[in-house]
N, CA and C of each residue as an Amber inpcrd file, in Angstrom:
protein
   654
 -23.2610000  -1.2300000  13.5070000 -22.0150000  -1.6740000  13.7840000
 -20.8930000  -1.0970000  12.5220000 -19.7360000  -0.8110000  13.1050000
 -18.7450000  -0.2630000  12.3170000 -17.7690000  -1.5170000  11.7260000
 -17.8270000  -1.2970000  10.2030000 -17.2530000  -2.0820000   9.2480000
 -16.1210000  -1.3390000   8.5630000 -14.8970000  -1.5820000   8.6680000
 -13.7490000  -1.1100000   8.1860000 -13.7910000  -1.0860000   6.4440000
 -13.1630000  -0.3100000   5.8520000 -13.1900000  -0.2990000   4.5660000
 -11.9360000  -0.8740000   4.0920000 -11.8470000  -1.3300000   2.8190000
 -10.7990000  -2.0260000   2.2820000  -9.2270000  -1.3180000   2.4330000
  -9.8100000  -0.4540000   2.1100000  -8.2790000   0.6000000   2.2730000
  -7.7190000   0.6560000   3.8810000  -8.6400000   0.7300000   4.9290000
  -8.3580000   0.7040000   6.2430000  -7.9360000  -0.4760000   6.6190000
  -8.7370000  -1.5100000   6.3960000  -8.0760000  -2.8230000   6.6040000
  -6.7370000  -3.1220000   5.9420000  -5.9540000  -2.6440000   5.0770000
  -4.9530000  -3.0670000   4.0820000  -4.1390000  -2.3510000   4.8620000
  -4.2260000  -0.9500000   5.4590000  -3.3480000  -0.4170000   6.7390000
  -3.0940000  -1.1020000   7.7680000  -4.1120000  -1.6210000   8.0760000
  -4.2420000  -2.3250000   9.6230000  -3.4330000  -3.5100000   9.3490000
  -3.6650000  -4.2700000   8.2900000  -3.0490000  -5.6570000   7.9320000
  -1.1930000  -5.2600000   7.9830000  -0.9280000  -4.3980000   6.9790000
   0.6080000  -3.9560000   6.8970000   1.4510000  -3.7810000   8.4200000
   0.3790000  -2.7180000   9.1130000   0.7590000  -2.3260000  10.5480000
   0.9470000  -3.5510000  11.4260000   0.3280000  -4.0560000  11.3650000
   0.0690000  -5.2610000  12.3100000   0.8180000  -6.4470000  11.8890000
   1.2050000  -6.5340000  10.7470000   2.1930000  -7.6220000  10.4470000
   3.6900000  -6.9990000  10.6980000   3.9390000  -5.9040000  10.3030000
   5.2440000  -5.4560000  10.7290000   5.6170000  -5.7040000  12.7050000
   4.2640000  -5.0860000  13.0980000   4.5520000  -5.4590000  14.5890000
   4.6420000  -6.8910000  15.1920000   3.8580000  -7.6430000  14.4800000
   4.2770000  -9.1800000  15.0160000   5.7560000  -9.7270000  14.5150000
   6.2710000  -9.3340000  13.4170000   7.4160000  -9.5320000  12.7910000
   8.5030000  -9.4300000  13.8330000   8.1980000  -7.9760000  14.5280000
   9.4220000  -7.4930000  15.3270000   9.2090000  -8.1910000  16.9490000
   8.0130000  -8.6190000  17.2010000   7.9000000  -9.5670000  18.3850000
   8.5160000 -10.8220000  18.0950000   8.1810000 -11.1580000  16.8510000
   9.0250000 -12.7440000  16.8190000  10.4990000 -12.6710000  16.7990000
  10.9480000 -11.5960000  16.3250000  12.4380000 -11.0060000  16.4750000
  13.2060000 -11.1170000  17.7440000  12.2240000 -10.2650000  18.7030000
  12.2230000 -10.0840000  19.9610000  12.7510000 -11.2780000  20.3940000
  11.6150000 -12.1980000  20.5810000  11.3360000 -13.4170000  21.1250000
  12.6640000 -14.2100000  20.3630000  13.3500000 -14.3340000  19.2100000
  13.9360000 -14.9470000  18.8170000  15.3680000 -14.5980000  19.5560000
  15.5320000 -13.3900000  19.5230000  16.9140000 -12.9400000  20.3150000
  17.0500000 -13.3820000  21.8410000  15.6960000 -13.2380000  22.4620000
  15.7770000 -13.8380000  24.0190000  16.0410000 -15.1620000  23.9030000
  15.4040000 -16.0840000  22.8810000  15.9030000 -17.4780000  22.7780000
  17.5170000 -17.7500000  22.6580000  18.0670000 -17.3510000  21.9220000
  19.5360000 -17.0570000  21.5110000  20.1240000 -16.6450000  22.6530000
  19.8140000 -15.7220000  23.2920000  20.5790000 -15.4640000  24.8490000
  20.3470000 -16.4480000  25.3990000  18.8680000 -17.1600000  26.1250000
  19.0620000 -18.1240000  26.7380000  19.7520000 -19.5330000  26.4640000
  20.1650000 -19.6750000  25.1580000  20.9690000 -20.6740000  25.2290000
  22.3540000 -20.4080000  25.2630000  22.3020000 -19.2380000  25.0700000
  24.1720000 -19.0760000  25.2110000  24.5110000 -18.7870000  26.8250000
  23.4550000 -18.2830000  27.6590000  23.1570000 -18.5090000  29.1150000
  23.3430000 -19.6420000  29.6330000  22.5740000 -20.6620000  29.2450000
  22.7630000 -21.9740000  29.2230000  23.9510000 -22.6020000  29.4150000
  24.7460000 -22.3110000  28.3520000  26.3300000 -22.6770000  28.0200000
  27.3700000 -21.9480000  28.7730000  26.7920000 -21.1540000  29.8320000
  27.7020000 -19.9790000  30.2330000  28.3590000 -19.1240000  29.4530000
  27.5460000 -18.4420000  28.2920000  28.3240000 -17.5870000  27.5620000
  27.7150000 -16.5490000  28.0920000  28.3380000 -15.1110000  28.1680000
  27.9910000 -13.9070000  28.6440000  27.5930000 -13.3350000  27.1440000
  26.6940000 -12.7460000  26.4040000  26.8180000 -12.3370000  24.9160000
  26.5390000 -11.0390000  25.3420000  27.1590000  -9.8910000  24.9410000
  27.5240000  -8.4820000  25.2280000  27.4600000  -7.8750000  23.8740000
  27.6430000  -8.5150000  22.8510000  27.5430000  -8.0550000  21.5570000
  26.4980000  -7.6610000  20.7630000  26.4730000  -7.2240000  19.7520000
  25.2120000  -6.7460000  19.1500000  24.5020000  -7.8210000  18.1750000
  23.8310000  -6.8600000  17.2230000  22.8620000  -7.9340000  16.4940000
  23.4820000  -7.3940000  14.8280000  24.7920000  -7.0600000  14.3680000
  24.9630000  -6.9470000  13.2510000  25.4840000  -8.2580000  12.7620000
  25.8190000  -8.1190000  11.3050000  26.6000000  -9.0230000  10.6750000
  27.6430000 -10.1060000  11.1530000  28.4940000  -9.1520000  11.9870000
  29.5790000  -9.7730000  12.1920000  29.1400000 -10.8020000  13.4060000
  28.4130000 -10.0950000  14.4120000  27.9900000 -10.7240000  15.6420000
  27.2530000 -11.9720000  15.2910000  26.3600000 -11.9050000  14.0860000
  25.5330000 -12.9170000  13.9450000  26.3550000 -14.1910000  13.2100000
  27.3300000 -13.5400000  12.6110000  28.4070000 -14.7420000  12.0240000
  29.3030000 -15.4610000  13.3550000  29.3780000 -14.5890000  14.1510000
  30.0310000 -15.3160000  15.3480000  29.3630000 -16.4420000  16.3030000
  27.8290000 -15.7790000  16.3960000  27.2210000 -16.6290000  16.6480000
  26.7410000 -17.9550000  15.7650000  26.7630000 -18.1480000  14.6640000
  26.5280000 -19.3020000  13.9860000  27.5780000 -20.4970000  14.3040000
  28.8600000 -19.9780000  14.2500000  29.9090000 -20.7440000  14.9210000
  30.0620000 -21.5690000  16.1350000  29.0430000 -21.0910000  16.9890000
  28.8430000 -21.2510000  18.2930000  28.4220000 -23.0710000  18.7060000
  27.1340000 -22.9080000  17.7990000  26.2800000 -24.4160000  18.3050000
  25.4000000 -24.2230000  17.1270000  24.7890000 -25.5910000  16.5510000
  23.9540000 -25.7110000  15.5990000  22.7700000 -25.1360000  15.5760000
  22.3580000 -25.3810000  17.0220000  20.7780000 -24.9420000  17.4760000
  20.9060000 -23.5040000  17.1770000  21.8720000 -22.7440000  17.4740000
  22.0060000 -21.4460000  17.7920000  22.2120000 -20.6310000  16.2290000
  23.1710000 -21.4040000  15.2630000  22.8600000 -21.1770000  14.0210000
  21.8160000 -21.2020000  13.2360000  20.7170000 -22.1770000  13.6790000
  19.1750000 -22.0620000  12.9610000  18.8920000 -20.7770000  13.3730000
  18.4000000 -20.7100000  14.7560000  17.7520000 -19.3080000  15.1500000
  18.1980000 -18.3710000  14.3510000  19.4880000 -18.0520000  14.0250000
  20.2010000 -16.9110000  13.9490000  19.9810000 -16.5370000  12.3290000
  19.7200000 -17.8290000  11.5520000  18.9400000 -17.8090000   9.9650000
  18.1400000 -17.6190000  10.1180000  16.9510000 -18.0400000  10.9150000
  15.3720000 -17.4010000  10.9970000  15.4890000 -15.9350000  11.4120000
  16.5460000 -15.4180000  12.2350000  16.5270000 -13.9880000  12.2480000
  17.0210000 -12.9580000  11.6540000  17.6820000 -13.7420000  10.7230000
  18.1220000 -13.1270000   9.6870000  16.9260000 -13.2290000   8.5110000
  16.3100000 -13.8330000   8.5120000  15.0060000 -13.9850000   7.7380000
  14.2180000 -13.0110000   7.8730000  13.8450000 -12.8760000   9.5470000
  13.0690000 -12.2660000   9.7240000  13.3390000 -10.7890000   9.7160000
  14.5120000 -10.3890000   9.7600000  15.3210000  -8.6050000   9.7740000
  14.7450000  -8.2510000   8.2140000  15.2750000  -9.2610000   7.2680000
  15.0350000  -8.8770000   5.8060000  13.3550000  -8.5400000   5.3430000
  12.4520000  -9.6240000   6.2130000  11.2190000  -9.4450000   5.8600000
  10.4390000  -7.9790000   6.5360000  11.2900000  -7.3280000   7.8730000
  11.0550000  -6.4420000   8.3920000  11.1640000  -5.0250000   7.5520000
  12.9370000  -5.1230000   6.8190000  13.1880000  -4.0590000   6.3280000
  12.0850000  -4.1170000   4.7610000  11.5850000  -5.2700000   4.4230000
  10.8280000  -4.8870000   3.2770000   9.3800000  -4.3640000   3.6900000
   8.9340000  -4.4610000   4.5720000   7.7390000  -4.3170000   4.9230000
   7.5380000  -2.7030000   5.4470000   8.9500000  -2.6030000   6.2310000
   8.9890000  -1.0370000   6.5820000   9.0220000  -0.3020000   5.1170000
   9.8370000  -0.5690000   4.3340000  10.1410000   0.2970000   3.0480000
   8.7700000   0.1750000   2.5420000   7.7460000  -0.4940000   2.4010000
   6.1880000  -0.4350000   2.1820000   5.8200000   0.4980000   2.8190000
   5.7790000   0.4920000   3.8630000   5.5010000   1.2120000   5.2350000
   5.5240000   2.6910000   4.8110000   6.7060000   3.1580000   4.5640000
   7.3150000   4.6800000   4.2970000   6.7980000   4.8730000   3.2860000
   6.5770000   4.3360000   2.3010000   6.1260000   4.3750000   1.0720000
   4.6130000   4.8080000   0.9430000   3.9130000   4.0970000   1.3030000
   2.5100000   4.1350000   1.6130000   2.2200000   5.2100000   2.5640000
   2.8370000   5.4380000   3.7720000   2.7190000   6.7080000   4.4830000
   3.1400000   8.0400000   3.8730000   4.2710000   8.1950000   3.1910000
   4.7820000   9.3900000   2.4720000   3.6330000   9.9340000   1.6230000
   2.7620000   9.0480000   0.8080000   1.9820000   9.2890000   0.0210000
   0.2940000   9.6280000   0.4090000   0.2550000   9.5000000   1.7600000
  -0.8230000   9.6090000   2.4250000  -0.9620000  10.8040000   3.1440000
  -2.2520000  11.7820000   2.6950000  -2.4420000  12.8910000   3.5110000
  -2.4520000  12.7650000   5.1910000  -3.5160000  12.0790000   5.3900000
  -3.9500000  11.4670000   6.5550000  -2.5960000  11.3980000   7.6330000
  -1.7740000  10.4790000   6.9710000  -0.4640000   9.8580000   7.8090000
   0.5200000  10.9760000   7.9050000   0.4270000  11.8260000   7.0150000
   1.4900000  13.4680000   7.0210000   0.8330000  13.9530000   7.9310000
  -0.5220000  13.8520000   8.1310000  -0.8610000  15.2700000   9.3590000
  -0.7260000  14.5970000  10.6180000  -0.8240000  13.1990000  10.9270000
  -0.7710000  12.6950000  12.0440000   0.9860000  12.8090000  12.3810000
   1.6800000  12.7170000  11.6110000   3.1300000  12.6070000  11.8130000
   3.5270000  14.1740000  12.4100000   2.5350000  15.2680000  12.1530000
   2.9770000  16.3650000  12.6350000   2.8800000  16.1800000  14.2480000
   2.3500000  15.2620000  14.7580000   2.0080000  15.1640000  15.9780000
   3.5980000  14.5810000  16.5530000   4.2140000  15.0130000  17.5640000
   5.4270000  14.5450000  17.9110000   5.3150000  13.0620000  18.5170000
   6.3630000  12.3310000  18.0580000   6.2650000  10.9110000  18.5930000
   5.6180000  10.0300000  17.5910000   5.0350000  10.2420000  16.7410000
   4.6050000   9.7530000  15.6270000   5.2180000   9.6040000  14.5500000
   5.5770000   8.2760000  13.8220000   6.1110000   8.1220000  12.6750000
   5.1910000   7.5430000  11.5990000   6.1250000   7.2440000  10.5310000
   5.4460000   6.5210000   9.5840000   4.7340000   5.0940000   9.8790000
   5.1490000   4.4350000  10.6590000   4.6160000   3.0670000  11.1190000
   3.4900000   3.4810000  11.6850000   3.5760000   4.1750000  13.0630000
   2.8830000   4.5280000  14.0860000   1.3940000   5.1370000  13.4450000
   1.4620000   6.1850000  12.6300000   0.4960000   6.8060000  11.6010000
  -0.1930000   6.1330000  11.0850000   0.4010000   5.0960000  10.2590000
  -0.4780000   3.8310000   9.6700000  -1.4200000   3.1310000  10.4790000
  -0.5860000   2.8270000  11.2040000  -1.2440000   1.9400000  12.4550000
  -2.3140000   2.3540000  13.0490000  -2.1440000   3.7930000  13.6230000
  -3.3950000   4.3540000  14.1790000  -4.3480000   4.9730000  13.1610000
  -3.9500000   4.9180000  12.0020000  -5.2580000   4.8490000  10.9020000
  -5.9510000   3.9740000  10.6750000  -5.4280000   2.7370000  10.6300000
  -5.8200000   1.3550000  10.3540000  -6.5140000   1.0020000  11.6200000
  -6.2700000   1.2720000  12.5560000  -6.9850000   0.8180000  14.1510000
  -7.9500000   1.5550000  14.4350000  -8.1350000   2.9990000  14.2950000
  -9.1810000   4.1520000  14.6010000 -10.2900000   3.8000000  13.3080000
  -9.7160000   3.6530000  12.1330000 -10.7020000   3.7360000  10.8870000
 -11.4390000   5.0520000  10.5860000 -12.5960000   5.2690000  10.4080000
 -13.3910000   6.4440000  10.3820000 -13.6540000   7.1180000  11.9520000
 -12.9350000   8.4020000  11.5950000 -12.8310000   9.1230000  13.0680000
 -14.2450000   9.6470000  13.3130000 -15.0910000   9.6680000  12.5030000
 -16.4030000  10.2070000  12.7470000 -17.3370000   9.6120000  13.4680000
 -16.8510000   7.9660000  13.6350000 -17.6740000   7.4660000  14.5180000
 -17.5020000   7.6200000  16.2460000 -16.3200000   8.3330000  16.5540000
 -16.2770000   8.6330000  17.6730000 -16.6720000  10.0410000  17.8090000
 -17.6820000  10.3660000  18.5530000 -18.3850000  11.6400000  18.7620000
 -17.9140000  12.5540000  19.4350000 -16.9050000  12.2930000  20.2790000
 -15.8070000  13.1750000  21.1820000 -14.5750000  12.3230000  21.2060000
 -13.8090000  13.2530000  21.5230000 -12.3050000  12.7440000  21.8270000
 -12.3040000  11.5860000  23.0540000 -13.2820000  11.6190000  23.9440000
 -13.3850000  10.9830000  25.1100000 -13.6880000   9.4120000  24.5890000
 -14.4940000   9.4910000  23.7540000 -14.8530000   7.9360000  22.9300000
 -13.7290000   7.0870000  22.0970000 -12.8120000   8.4730000  21.5300000
 -11.6070000   7.6750000  21.0430000 -10.7000000   7.0610000  22.2070000
 -10.4770000   7.6390000  23.3000000  -9.7270000   7.5370000  24.6750000
 -10.3350000   5.9570000  25.1290000 -11.5690000   6.0190000  25.2050000
 -12.1750000   5.0810000  25.5980000 -11.9810000   3.5860000  24.7220000
 -12.1140000   3.9170000  23.5870000 -11.7250000   2.9350000  22.5080000
 -10.5780000   2.2740000  22.5620000  -9.3170000   3.1390000  23.1880000
  -7.9950000   2.4730000  23.1030000  -8.0430000   1.8770000  24.8430000
  -9.0400000   2.0150000  25.3390000  -8.8150000   1.5930000  26.6070000
  -7.6360000   2.3160000  27.8340000  -7.6840000   3.7670000  27.5130000
  -7.0880000   4.4320000  28.0060000  -7.7450000   5.5660000  29.0730000
  -9.2760000   5.3570000  29.1120000 -10.1170000   6.0800000  29.7680000
 -10.3540000   5.6380000  31.3450000  -9.6380000   6.1790000  32.1420000
  -9.8930000   5.4530000  33.6590000 -11.1450000   5.4870000  34.1330000
 -11.7960000   4.4970000  34.7480000 -13.0050000   4.3360000  35.6250000
 -12.6960000   4.3580000  37.1140000 -13.4950000   4.2140000  37.9430000
 -13.5900000   4.0740000  39.2490000 -14.0370000   2.5630000  39.9680000
 -13.1990000   2.1670000  40.6520000 -13.7690000   0.9200000  41.3830000
 -13.6000000   1.1520000  42.9790000 -15.0880000   0.6980000  43.4150000
 -15.1060000   0.9220000  44.9980000 -15.0790000  -0.3860000  45.5390000
 -14.3990000  -0.4210000  46.5310000 -14.5290000  -1.7990000  47.6030000
 -14.3800000  -1.6790000  48.8980000 -15.7480000  -1.5610000  49.4800000
 -15.5920000  -1.1690000  50.7280000 -15.2940000   0.1280000  51.1320000
 -14.6310000   0.4900000  51.9120000 -14.1630000   1.8540000  51.6990000
 -13.0160000   2.5690000  51.2090000 -12.7470000   1.7630000  50.3500000
 -11.7250000   2.1280000  49.2710000 -11.8580000   2.6580000  48.1930000
 -11.4380000   3.3070000  47.0730000 -11.5900000   3.8690000  45.6000000
 -10.3940000   3.6580000  45.0900000 -10.5260000   3.2180000  44.1210000
  -9.1580000   3.4250000  43.0080000  -9.6510000   3.4880000  41.6420000
  -8.7160000   3.8190000  40.9190000  -8.7380000   4.1550000  39.3680000
  -9.0800000   2.6470000  38.8710000  -9.5900000   2.5940000  37.4580000
  -9.0730000   1.3590000  37.0220000  -9.4480000   1.8160000  35.4170000
  -8.3460000   0.9070000  34.6550000  -8.2730000   1.0470000  32.9700000
  -9.1200000   0.0880000  32.4790000 -10.0230000   0.8090000  31.3740000
 -11.1060000  -0.3410000  30.7790000 -10.2090000  -1.6120000  29.8150000
 -10.2540000  -2.4380000  29.9050000  -9.6620000  -3.6080000  29.4720000
 -10.2660000  -4.1320000  28.0270000 -11.6590000  -3.6980000  27.7160000
 -12.3090000  -3.8890000  26.5310000 -12.1790000  -2.8460000  25.6640000
 -10.9620000  -3.2840000  24.8870000 -10.5540000  -1.8420000  24.1660000
  -9.6850000  -2.7430000  22.7290000  -9.2710000  -1.6730000  21.9220000
  -8.5300000  -2.0600000  20.9640000  -6.8420000  -2.0140000  21.4800000
  -6.3890000  -3.2830000  21.5710000  -5.1500000  -3.2180000  22.1090000
  -4.0690000  -2.8820000  21.3640000  -4.1970000  -3.1780000  19.8860000
  -3.2480000  -2.4090000  19.2860000  -3.3030000  -1.0810000  19.0260000
  -4.2380000  -0.0950000  19.3080000  -4.2670000   1.0130000  19.3210000
  -3.7460000   1.6230000  20.6860000  -3.8560000   0.7840000  21.6860000
  -3.6590000   0.9550000  23.0860000  -2.0900000   0.8950000  22.9400000
  -1.3060000   0.1040000  22.5090000  -0.0360000  -0.4270000  22.4210000
   0.8900000   0.8400000  21.6890000   0.3970000   0.8850000  20.4660000
   0.8170000   1.7710000  19.6290000   1.1610000   3.3860000  20.2780000
  -0.2640000   3.7670000  20.8760000  -0.0970000   4.9270000  21.2690000
   0.7550000   5.3850000  22.5930000   0.9230000   4.3020000  23.2550000
   1.5370000   4.4360000  24.6370000   2.9590000   4.0700000  24.3840000
   3.4760000   3.7360000  23.1400000   4.8310000   3.5300000  22.7680000
   5.1640000   5.0630000  22.1050000   4.1220000   5.7700000  21.3350000
   4.3990000   6.9230000  21.1310000   4.5070000   7.9000000  22.0990000
   3.7290000   7.7780000  22.9430000   3.8260000   8.8210000  24.2550000
   5.1000000   8.9190000  25.1460000   5.9760000   7.9380000  24.9200000
   7.2100000   8.1390000  25.5190000   8.0520000   8.9870000  24.7880000
   8.1890000   8.8290000  23.3550000   8.7960000   9.8260000  22.6540000
   8.3720000  11.1780000  22.5890000   6.9040000  11.1830000  22.5990000
   6.0710000  12.8950000  22.5750000   6.5300000  13.5880000  23.8870000
   6.7250000  12.7750000  24.9060000   7.2040000  13.7190000  26.0550000
   8.1870000  14.0250000  26.4030000   8.8450000  13.5030000  25.3310000
  10.5270000  14.4000000  25.1640000  10.7930000  15.2730000  24.0240000
   9.6820000  15.2510000  22.9180000   9.6190000  16.0200000  21.8180000
   8.7970000  17.4650000  21.6830000   7.8430000  17.1100000  22.7280000
   6.9910000  18.6490000  22.3700000   6.8510000  19.1030000  24.4300000
   6.8600000  20.4280000  24.2010000   6.9140000  21.1020000  25.4320000
   5.8470000  21.1520000  26.3270000   4.5830000  20.9340000  25.7690000
   3.3850000  20.9220000  26.5210000   3.1080000  19.6900000  27.2050000
   3.3810000  18.2740000  26.1190000   3.3390000  16.9850000  26.7240000
   4.5570000  16.6970000  27.7760000   5.5270000  17.1670000  27.4700000
   6.6190000  17.3290000  28.5880000   6.2970000  17.5970000  30.0070000
   5.6540000  18.9070000  29.7440000   5.1500000  19.5910000  31.2770000
   4.5970000  18.5720000  31.9700000   3.1090000  18.0290000  30.9080000
   2.3200000  17.1890000  31.8050000   2.6190000  15.9910000  31.9710000
   3.6500000  15.3920000  31.2800000   4.4290000  14.1620000  31.9810000
   4.7320000  14.4160000  33.2150000   5.7600000  15.2670000  33.3430000
   6.5050000  15.5550000  34.6140000   5.4870000  15.8930000  35.6060000
   4.7570000  16.6780000  35.4980000   3.4220000  17.0650000  36.4320000
   2.7260000  15.8790000  37.3880000   2.2730000  15.0280000  36.4170000
   1.5370000  13.4950000  36.4840000   2.5470000  12.6690000  37.2120000
   3.7130000  12.7050000  36.6560000   5.0970000  11.7140000  37.5610000
   5.1160000  11.9860000  39.0050000   5.5210000  13.2270000  39.0810000
   5.6940000  13.8670000  40.2780000   4.5570000  13.1590000  41.3780000
   3.2480000  13.3490000  41.0550000   2.4040000  12.9510000  41.7780000
   2.1510000  11.3960000  41.9180000   1.9570000  10.5150000  40.7090000
   1.5760000   9.2170000  40.7030000   2.7550000   8.1940000  39.9970000
   3.7350000   8.5830000  39.3850000   4.7760000   7.6580000  38.7360000
   4.7680000   7.9600000  37.5110000   5.5950000   7.1570000  36.7020000
   5.9760000   7.4460000  35.4370000   5.1230000   6.4930000  34.5180000
   4.5090000   5.4210000  35.2550000   3.5390000   4.6630000  34.1280000
   2.2300000   5.2770000  34.0680000   1.6730000   6.0880000  35.0390000
   0.3400000   6.7050000  35.0440000   0.7440000   8.0530000  34.3310000
   2.1020000   8.3810000  34.1770000   2.1410000   9.6730000  33.3090000
   2.1280000   9.3150000  32.2770000   2.9620000   8.3090000  31.6880000
   2.8720000   7.6000000  30.1250000   1.6840000   7.4700000  29.8220000
   0.6320000   6.9880000  30.6700000  -0.7850000   6.7850000  30.0960000
  -1.5130000   8.4750000  30.0700000  -1.0850000   8.8180000  30.6260000
  -1.9520000  10.4360000  30.8240000  -1.4780000  10.9720000  29.3320000
  -0.0050000  10.9330000  29.1850000   0.3510000  11.7170000  27.8200000
  -0.1340000  11.1030000  26.6810000  -0.7270000   9.6410000  26.7880000
  -1.0630000   8.9080000  25.4770000  -2.6390000   9.2000000  25.3090000
  -3.2940000   9.4590000  26.6070000  -4.4940000  10.0930000  26.4930000
  -4.5620000  11.6250000  25.5940000  -3.8040000  12.4490000  26.0440000
  -3.5400000  13.9270000  25.5020000  -3.5590000  13.7410000  24.1600000
  -2.4670000  12.8210000  23.5520000  -2.1710000  12.5390000  22.3640000
  -3.4380000  12.0380000  21.5590000  -4.2730000  10.8390000  21.8500000
  -5.4850000  10.5640000  21.1370000  -6.4130000  12.0320000  21.3300000
  -6.4590000  12.7230000  21.8640000  -7.3700000  13.7180000  21.9720000
  -6.8510000  14.6090000  21.0360000  -5.7200000  14.8590000  20.7240000
  -5.0140000  15.7330000  19.7470000  -5.3020000  15.0910000  18.2970000
  -4.9210000  13.5540000  18.2160000  -5.3050000  12.6580000  17.0660000
  -6.8320000  12.9830000  16.6370000  -7.7560000  12.7490000  17.5670000
  -9.1370000  13.0400000  17.1110000  -9.3880000  14.3540000  16.4880000
  -8.6330000  15.3960000  16.9500000  -8.8260000  16.8840000  16.3750000
  -8.0520000  17.2320000  15.1820000  -7.0700000  16.3750000  14.9380000
  -6.2860000  16.4550000  13.7910000  -7.1410000  15.7420000  12.6390000
  -7.3930000  14.4390000  12.9630000  -8.2280000  13.7660000  12.1520000
  -9.3640000  14.3080000  11.7870000 -10.2890000  15.2560000  12.6820000
 -11.6060000  15.6820000  12.3240000 -11.5570000  16.7050000  11.5550000
 -10.7350000  17.5750000  11.9820000 -10.6370000  18.9570000  11.2550000
  -9.1450000  18.9200000  10.0820000  -8.5080000  17.7540000   9.7610000
  -7.7660000  17.9840000   9.0490000  -6.7040000  18.7260000   8.7730000
  -6.0470000  19.4370000   9.8990000  -5.0190000  20.3390000  10.0440000
  -3.8970000  20.0120000  10.9820000  -2.6210000  20.5690000  10.7830000
  -1.5480000  19.8830000  11.1510000  -1.7460000  20.1810000  12.6060000
  -0.8200000  19.5260000  13.3380000  -0.6210000  19.6010000  15.0390000
   0.1200000  20.9330000  15.4540000  -0.3280000  21.8340000  16.2030000
   0.3310000  23.0130000  16.7510000   1.5520000  22.6500000  17.6030000
   2.3750000  22.1440000  17.2780000   3.9820000  22.1730000  17.8580000
   4.0320000  23.1450000  19.0270000   4.2410000  22.5360000  20.1560000
   4.7870000  23.4710000  21.7280000   6.1570000  23.3700000  21.7610000
   6.9530000  24.4360000  21.5290000   8.2480000  24.3790000  21.7480000
   8.5830000  24.3740000  23.5670000   9.7220000  24.2170000  23.7580000
  10.1700000  23.9210000  24.9750000  10.2310000  25.1820000  25.4040000
   9.7600000  25.7290000  26.8060000  10.2980000  26.9380000  27.3420000
  10.7780000  26.7580000  28.8910000  11.7180000  27.6850000  29.4520000
  12.1000000  27.4860000  30.7370000  11.1730000  27.8430000  31.8520000
């Protein structure tokens, strides 16, 4: 049974903490918009200081939500600074950031969720751990692909987020994305790029070599 080290748990905690804060912030913004819509206000402004000051003057309940939102924003900024500092001083994080689509936050989350990459005997094992290794389900005369749901949901989420950026930044990822998208749609294409990224992550982590960037070609 794999037991993460204290260093791995620290990376996991800080990355998950930021992800949870962002989700709370998104939920608060949705709640504020819901109150505004209820009162017939169509809110098209952003979330800068001027906009938040405007919202505070509309309704006491909304003002309370805005103050919570500001506190969450401050906490996210503080955690982000810590993440950037930690990632900037970690060789493994720097190696992962050579893969297009992976930044400081995502590199730490990947490191925290994967832990010791040697526990995965091959890239497919890592892909399966992230719940992105499709299986086959048969029912009567019908056969369809299914995705493993017994997985590390944090790893699945972060690599899925990264895959969208990667398919726009690297020639190989982009070609693969469009090839799959033309046949099976964008959701399947995103998952397929995520699988390719996990394979590359496995090799980068195991060999401790930078990713070989693939430029765009006509």
